[in-house]
C-alpha positions as CSV (number, residue, x, y, z in Angstrom):
1,M,72.4,72.9,-162.6
2,D,74.8,75.8,-163.2
3,F,75.2,77.7,-160.4
4,G,76.6,80.4,-162.7
5,L,79.9,80.9,-160.7
6,K,82.2,79.7,-163.3
7,G,85.2,82.2,-163.4
8,K,84.8,83.6,-159.9
9,R,87.6,84.2,-156.9
10,A,86.7,82.9,-153.5
11,L,88.2,83.5,-149.8
12,V,87.4,80.4,-147.8
13,C,88.9,80.7,-144.4
14,A,89.8,77.8,-142.3
15,S,89.5,75.3,-145.3
16,S,92.5,72.6,-144.9
17,K,89.7,70.3,-143.5
18,G,86.4,69.7,-142.1
19,L,83.6,71.9,-143.4
20,G,85.2,74.6,-144.6
21,R,87.0,72.1,-146.9
22,G,83.6,71.0,-147.8
23,C,83.0,74.4,-148.9
24,A,86.4,75.0,-150.7
25,E,85.6,72.0,-152.7
26,A,82.1,72.6,-153.5
27,L,82.8,76.1,-154.9
28,A,85.5,74.8,-156.9
29,G,83.6,72.5,-158.6
30,E,81.6,75.1,-159.7
31,G,84.9,76.6,-161.5
32,V,85.4,79.0,-158.7
33,N,89.3,79.7,-158.3
34,L,90.4,80.1,-154.4
35,V,92.3,81.7,-152.1
36,I,92.3,79.3,-148.7
37,N,94.1,79.4,-145.3
38,A,95.0,77.3,-142.3
39,R,97.1,77.5,-139.4
40,T,99.2,74.7,-140.7
41,K,101.7,75.5,-144.3
42,A,101.4,71.4,-144.8
43,D,98.1,71.2,-144.0
44,V,97.2,73.9,-146.3
45,E,99.1,73.3,-149.7
46,K,98.6,69.6,-149.3
47,T,94.7,70.6,-149.3
48,A,95.6,73.2,-152.1
49,Q,97.3,70.5,-153.7
50,D,94.5,68.1,-153.8
51,I,92.1,70.9,-155.4
52,R,93.8,71.4,-157.8
53,D,94.6,67.9,-159.1
54,T,90.9,67.1,-159.1
55,H,89.0,70.0,-160.4
56,G,91.4,72.0,-162.0
57,V,90.8,75.6,-160.8
58,E,93.7,77.4,-159.6
59,V,93.6,77.6,-156.0
60,V,96.3,80.0,-153.4
61,A,97.3,79.0,-150.0
62,V,98.1,81.0,-147.0
63,A,99.4,79.4,-144.0
64,A,97.6,81.9,-141.6
65,D,95.7,82.3,-138.0
66,V,92.5,84.3,-139.6
67,T,91.5,85.1,-136.4
68,T,94.9,87.2,-135.7
69,E,95.2,91.1,-137.2
70,E,98.8,89.5,-138.6
71,G,97.0,86.3,-140.4
72,R,93.6,88.4,-141.9
73,A,96.2,90.9,-143.0
74,A,98.1,88.2,-144.6
75,L,95.2,86.9,-146.4
76,L,94.0,89.8,-147.5
77,E,97.1,90.6,-149.3
78,A,96.8,87.1,-151.0
79,C,93.3,88.0,-151.9
80,G,93.5,90.4,-154.9
81,E,89.8,91.0,-156.1
82,I,87.3,88.7,-153.8
83,D,83.3,87.8,-155.3
84,I,83.1,85.2,-152.4
85,L,83.6,85.6,-148.7
86,V,83.0,82.2,-146.9
87,N,83.4,82.9,-142.6
88,N,84.7,80.0,-140.7
89,A,86.8,79.6,-138.0
90,G,86.9,76.7,-135.3
91,G,84.7,77.2,-132.5
92,P,86.1,77.6,-128.8
93,P,86.6,74.9,-126.4
94,P,83.5,73.3,-124.7
95,G,83.2,73.8,-121.0
96,V,80.0,75.1,-117.9
97,W,79.1,78.3,-117.3
98,T,81.0,78.7,-114.6
99,D,84.6,78.2,-116.1
100,W,84.8,81.2,-118.4
101,D,86.3,84.9,-117.4
102,R,86.0,88.0,-119.4
103,E,89.4,86.9,-121.5
104,D,87.7,83.8,-122.8
105,F,84.6,85.3,-124.1
106,I,87.2,88.1,-125.5
107,K,88.8,85.2,-127.3
108,A,85.3,83.8,-128.3
109,L,84.4,87.0,-129.8
110,D,87.6,88.0,-131.5
111,A,87.3,84.5,-133.4
112,N,83.7,83.8,-134.1
113,M,82.1,87.6,-134.0
114,L,84.7,90.1,-134.9
115,T,87.1,88.4,-137.3
116,P,84.6,87.8,-139.9
117,I,83.1,91.0,-139.1
118,A,86.8,92.3,-140.1
119,L,86.8,90.6,-143.4
120,I,83.1,91.8,-144.3
121,K,84.3,94.9,-144.0
122,A,87.5,94.7,-145.7
123,L,85.7,93.0,-148.7
124,V,82.2,93.8,-149.3
125,P,82.9,97.1,-150.4
126,G,84.7,96.0,-153.1
127,M,81.9,93.1,-154.6
128,M,79.5,96.3,-153.9
129,D,82.0,98.3,-156.4
130,R,81.2,95.8,-159.0
131,G,77.8,95.0,-158.2
132,W,77.5,90.9,-157.3
133,G,79.1,88.9,-154.0
134,R,78.0,86.0,-151.6
135,V,79.2,86.0,-148.0
136,V,78.3,82.9,-146.5
137,N,79.2,82.7,-142.3
138,I,79.4,79.3,-140.9
139,T,78.0,79.5,-137.6
140,S,76.0,77.3,-135.5
141,R,72.6,75.2,-135.0
142,S,73.1,76.5,-131.3
143,V,72.4,80.2,-132.6
144,K,68.7,78.5,-132.5
145,S,69.0,76.5,-130.0
146,P,71.9,77.0,-127.7
147,L,74.3,73.9,-126.2
148,S,74.9,74.1,-122.7
149,A,78.3,73.1,-122.7
150,L,78.8,75.6,-125.6
151,G,77.9,78.4,-124.1
152,L,81.4,80.6,-125.5
153,S,80.3,79.9,-129.0
154,N,76.8,80.9,-128.3
155,S,77.4,84.0,-127.5
156,A,80.0,84.8,-130.1
157,R,77.9,83.2,-133.0
158,A,75.0,85.3,-131.8
159,G,76.2,88.4,-132.2
160,L,77.6,87.4,-135.5
161,T,73.9,86.9,-136.5
162,G,72.6,90.0,-135.3
163,Y,75.3,92.0,-137.0
164,V,74.3,89.8,-140.4
165,A,70.6,90.7,-139.8
166,G,71.2,94.1,-139.8
167,T,74.2,94.7,-142.4
168,S,72.6,92.5,-145.6
169,R,69.9,94.5,-146.2
170,Q,71.9,97.4,-146.2
171,I,74.4,96.2,-149.0
172,A,71.5,93.8,-150.9
173,D,70.7,96.7,-153.4
174,K,74.7,96.3,-154.6
175,G,73.7,93.0,-155.5
176,V,75.6,91.6,-152.5
177,T,73.7,88.7,-150.6
178,M,74.9,87.8,-147.1
179,N,73.4,84.4,-145.6
180,N,74.4,82.4,-142.5
181,L,74.9,78.5,-142.9
182,L,74.1,76.9,-139.1
183,P,76.0,73.4,-139.0
184,G,74.8,71.3,-136.6
185,S,76.6,67.6,-135.9
186,H,78.6,66.9,-138.7
187,S,81.6,64.5,-139.3
188,T,84.7,66.4,-138.3
189,D,87.1,66.8,-135.9
190,R,85.2,69.5,-133.9
191,I,82.7,66.9,-133.2
192,D,85.1,63.8,-132.6
193,S,86.4,66.5,-129.5
194,L,82.8,67.1,-128.3
195,D,82.0,63.4,-128.1
196,A,85.3,62.7,-126.2
197,N,83.7,65.6,-123.6
198,N,81.0,64.6,-123.4
199,A,82.2,60.9,-123.1
200,K,84.4,62.2,-120.1
201,S,81.6,63.6,-118.3
202,W,79.0,60.6,-118.8
203,G,81.4,58.1,-117.7
204,V,81.2,56.6,-120.7
205,S,83.2,55.6,-123.7
206,V,83.5,57.6,-126.8
207,E,81.8,55.4,-129.1
208,E,78.8,55.4,-126.6
209,A,78.4,58.9,-126.4
210,A,78.7,59.7,-130.0
211,A,76.0,56.8,-130.4
212,R,74.1,58.6,-128.1
213,R,74.2,61.9,-129.8
214,K,73.2,60.5,-132.9
215,A,70.1,58.8,-131.3
216,G,68.5,62.4,-130.9
217,N,68.7,63.4,-134.8
218,P,65.7,62.2,-137.2
219,M,68.5,60.9,-139.3
220,K,70.2,59.0,-136.8
221,R,73.3,60.1,-138.1
222,D,75.7,62.9,-138.6
223,G,76.3,65.1,-141.8
224,T,78.9,64.9,-144.3
225,A,81.3,68.0,-145.3
226,E,80.5,67.4,-148.6
227,E,76.7,68.2,-148.1
228,F,77.4,71.4,-146.2
229,G,79.9,72.2,-149.3
230,A,77.2,71.6,-151.6
231,A,74.4,74.0,-149.5
232,C,77.1,77.0,-149.2
233,A,77.7,76.4,-153.0
234,F,73.7,77.1,-153.6
235,L,73.7,80.2,-151.1
236,C,76.5,81.2,-153.6
237,S,74.6,80.8,-157.2
238,Q,73.0,82.6,-159.3
239,Q,69.8,81.0,-158.6
240,A,70.0,82.7,-154.3
241,A,70.2,85.8,-155.6
242,F,67.0,87.1,-154.1
243,M,67.8,85.4,-150.5
244,T,70.1,87.4,-148.2
245,G,70.0,87.6,-144.4
246,Q,68.4,84.4,-143.6
247,N,69.9,81.2,-141.1
248,I,69.8,78.4,-142.8
249,L,69.8,74.8,-140.5
250,L,71.8,72.3,-141.9
251,D,71.3,69.8,-138.4
252,G,69.5,67.0,-139.8
253,G,65.8,68.0,-138.7
254,E,67.3,68.4,-135.0
255,F,66.0,71.8,-134.1
256,N,62.5,70.9,-133.8
257,S,60.4,73.8,-135.1
258,T,57.4,74.7,-137.1
259,L,58.9,77.3,-137.9
């Protein structure tokens, strides 16, 4: 199936590895030129070269922390006209509710709510002027089913979800869609850190903690970055042009709900 994306230009945030890289790779496979970023220069430049070599697309690599004003400014300066925005940033650390004070919540909001909103405000007006655009926000299944250890993430990502629900309907008539992808457990550094945290809390090995977690999933496994990236590419496609304001779960069926 041709997704109709060849020659488009995408900004994929936090994309040197993990789910962000999965999205970047999938879009590059559809002929999309990329701007990618990560905080570590060596990591983002290596990923950029790997994608160029594999897919033959243009890739601009920007070493910057997207959660800071300086990082976003550097990223936007490198962007030019962007057709597709994939918002992504690492989640705040796990813990329990008594651990977190106001400053912890401010950091979480800056990274997982206010940063995506700032990039949306910077890039979506141009998409609207050109009559075509896609925004995909990587959030979390915790938006639908809160995880007690991820209270900071639950809060910040829920705030972004509310913003997207209203904003997506205000830009849809200009040919711009905005949707959220809600990952469950995927094989990434993030899930490794959560397994390590659980292992410490439960007094078991990391391997045992991971096995217990996977046992609760109907598929008995974690998702892959490639699977996640394919879903992102579909949301950006011409075929998904009538889908906006949606929250799409990719969790192997772990969230149990009729609707």
